[in-house]
N, C-alpha and C positions, 0 to 999 in steps of 0.2 A: 504494500500500500504506500501511496505517496502521502507523507505526513509532514506538516509544518509545526514547529514549536516556536511560539512567540515568547521570546525570552530564553531561547535555547542555549545561549552561551553562559547562562547563569548557573548557580549552584545546583538546583534541582534539574534544570534543563540539560546540563552536562551528563548527569547520570541517566536521565531518561533517554537522551539521544543515544548514548552508548548501548543501553538495553535494546532499543529499537533496531539499531544497526546490527547487533548480534543476531537478531531474529530475521534479518533479511529485508527490512523495510528500507525505502528510500526516504531520507530525512533532510528536510530543509530547516535550518535554524535562522530565525530572524532576530537580530539584536542590534544594539547601537554600534556605530563604527568604532567607538572608543573601547568596546568590550573585547577582550582577548579570548579567542577560542582555545580552550584547554587542549593540551597535547593528547589527552585521552581520546579525543574524537577528531582533532583538527585535520588529519590527513586521510581520513577514510574515503574510499572512492565513491561511496553512496551518500556522502554528506555534501550538501549544498549550503554554503553560508551566505546569507543575504543581509547586507548592512542596511539599517533603516531605523526610523524613529516611530514608535507606536503612536505618537501624536500626529504623524503625517499620514493621512488617509490614503493618498496615492501609493505610498510605499507599502502600506499594509495590504492594500488590494493587490498590488503586484506580487507580494509574498504569497498570497492565496492562490495565484494562478496555477492551474494543473494539480492542485492539492485535493485530497479526499478527506483528510482528517486534520483537525486543528487542536493543539494544546495551547490554552491561553494561560501562561504563567507570569505575565508581566504585572508588576505593581510599581508605581512611582513613589509610593510612600511607605512609611512604617507606622505602627500604632501611635507613637509619640508625635512624629512629624505631621501625621494627619490631623491631629487635634490642634496643632499650631496653626494650620492653614486648611480648614475644611473645604474652602472654595476650590483650592488647587487640587485637593483630593478628588472632589467631584468632577472637575473638568478633565483631569488627566487619567482618571480611572473609570468612573461611571460613564461619562459621555463617550470616551474613547471605546469602551466595550460595546456600547449600543451601536456605534458606527461599525464596529467589527461585525456585529450580528447582521446588520444591514448588508454589508459586503458579502458575508458568508451565504446569506439566503439567496443572493443573486447568482451564486455559483453552485456547482455540484458537490457541496460539502456534506459528507455523510454524518459527521458528528463533531461537536465541539466539546472538549473537556476543559472545564474551568477550575482553576486552583483557588478555592476559597480558603477561609480561615476558621478552623475548628477552635482556635484559641481565642477568637474575638467575637464571632457572630452570636454566641450564646450569652455573653455578658456574665454577670455573677450567677452561677448555677444554683438551681433549687436543690439539686442532688447530683452526686457523682457515683459512677461514671455517667457521662452525659450522652443520651441517645440522640439520634437525628430528629426525633419528635419533640425534643425539649424546646420550650419557648425561646425565642431569639430576642434579646434585649441588649444589644451591644452598647458599650460605654466608650467607644472610640469611633471617630469618623471612619477610620480604616475598616472596622467591623461593619458599620452601617453601609458603607459603599459596597463591600463584599456581598452583603446580604441583598442589597438592591440589584446587583448584577445577577445574582441567583434568580431573583424575581423576573428580571427581563429575559433570562434564558427560558423560564417557564412560559412567559408571554409569547416568545417566538416559537416555542414548540406548539402552542395552542393556535396561534394565528397563521403561522407559516409552515409548520411541520418541520422546522429545523431541529434536528435531534441534538441533545446535549446531556451531559452528566456533570455533576459538581462534586469535587473532592474537598471536604472540610478537613484540612490538614492540621495536625497538632504542631509540635515543635521539632522540625527535622534537624539533624546534625550529621556531620560527616565530612569527607574530603571535598575540597573545592568550595567550601563555604567561604564567603568573602568576609573575613574577619574585620577588615577596615571599615565595614559598614556598621559595625557595632550591633549587628543583629545576630541573635542566637547565643544564649548563655554558655552553652557547652564549648563552642568554638572560641568565643571571646575569653572565657575563663582559661581554657587550655593555652591559648596564645600567651596570655599574661603570665601564667604559671611557668611555662617553658622558658620565658624570658626573665624569670625571677622577679616579676613585677607583682605588686599587690592587686588582688581582685576586689573590685568594687561591687558591693551588694546593696541593692535598693531594698530597704526594710531590714527585718531581722533574719532573713534567709528562709523563712517558712513558706514563702510563695511556692506553690506546687504546680508543676506542669507535667505534661505527657510528652516524653522525648522519644522520637523514633528515628532509626538510622535511615539515611537517605537512600541507600540501596534498596531497602524494603519499600520505601515510598515509590521508587521508580517501578518496581514490580507491580505495585497496586495500580499505578497509572497505565501501565501496559495492559493490564487486565481490562481496561475500559474499551479497548478496541473491539473485542469480540463479545462483550457483554450484551445480551439480548433480553434481559429481564425488565421489569417494570419500574424498578427503583431508579431514582434520578439523583439522589444525594447520598453520599457516603462519608462517614467519619473514617479517617485514616490516621492511626496513631499506634502507640504501643499498648494502650488499654491499662497502663499502670502509671501512677504518679510518683514524682521525685521532687523534693524541694531543693533549693539552691545550696543549702548547707550539705545535703547528701551528695550533690554533684561534686562539690569541692572535696569531700571525703573520698569519692571514687577517683578523682584526679590525683589526689595524693597517693593512692594505692598504685595507680598506673605509673606515676613518675618516681615513686619510691622516696618522696620527700614531702615535708610540710609546705603549706602554701600560706602566704600572708593575706589577711582579709581586712577590708575596710567597709564598715557598715554605714550606709547613708540613708537619709529619710526616704520612706516609702513613696511610690508614685501613685497618684490617684487613679490612673487608668489601668493599673495592674489588678486584675481580679485575684482573690486569694488562692483559689484552687481551680484547676481545669484539667480534668482527665476524661478522655473520650471513651464511649462505649463503641467498640469496633465489631460487635457481633453481627451487624448487618453485612459488613464487608466480608466477614468470615463465611457467612452462609450463602450470600449471593455471588460473591466474586471468587470464592474458594481461596481467599487470601488471609494470611496471618503474618505478622512480622517474624522473621527468622533470626535476626541478629540481636543478641542480648546487649544491654547498655554497656557493660564492661568491654565486650568485643568491639562494639562500634567506637567506644572511647579510645581503645588502644589503636585502632586503625586511624582515627582522626589525629591522635597525638603523633603517630609515626609520619603521617603526611605533613603536618605542620612543621615537625622537626626537619623533614627532608627538603621542604620548599622554602623554609624561612618565611612562610606566610606571604609569598608574592601573590598578587591578584590572580585568581583562577582564570 
């Protein structure tokens, strides 16, 4: 199949592209000209790298030409930055995504898979683990926009028959994560620990999240190609929670040394606990994470040490 990954040179896109290429698909990655394509996929004969900006509709439409399947992995904001400028978040993510849907429905696109956020769309949970049926009350513009895009995907299925699936992803970690973006506690903590720098923790370290290895995420995304069931939204995570203090303890075990910690005031947009119920993905997609947290952490640490954390 001809598959385009919007944001394909990024952290998750790199692992997804690698998995798709191994299965024999033709893959086009669409990403900014300033984004370096990792060596893991850069020279593959079935890989096409198209440089462009998600804000440029002409470039996006060109990237869709001759494609059958679309993965939409692009986000221009993070939860904190989205709250700093909600208008920018709406313009560069929600509006852009609706334009993408318009472009897709005019072409022979079989399905769009959208990468949403299981960590933000639910808001403060009533209970954990959180199933897909849980009420969605996000407390960041990032989560609100992700949820709005999900609703437009539903609208386009109803009005235009444009098939789509949504992945509500927890907190991925692993090789090729862009540490310099300060996103992802595992990668950022590891980077600082390896460089003998103090780790900054927002709050008392009790904030609990669901951390899943990126290779397992890529496998779940690949499953979306052949899925023919009726479900359209899937939680993808580990199904288990770990707080920030526990992450540091695991890092100390991997590195064999203690790590300096600095505790800072808690952030208002951080929900105290977020652990996803992944039973739907297990039953419908026949998917479960295969990599334990210590295994994934060791792989990530080895990659950071070997690359000195250059941009992926």
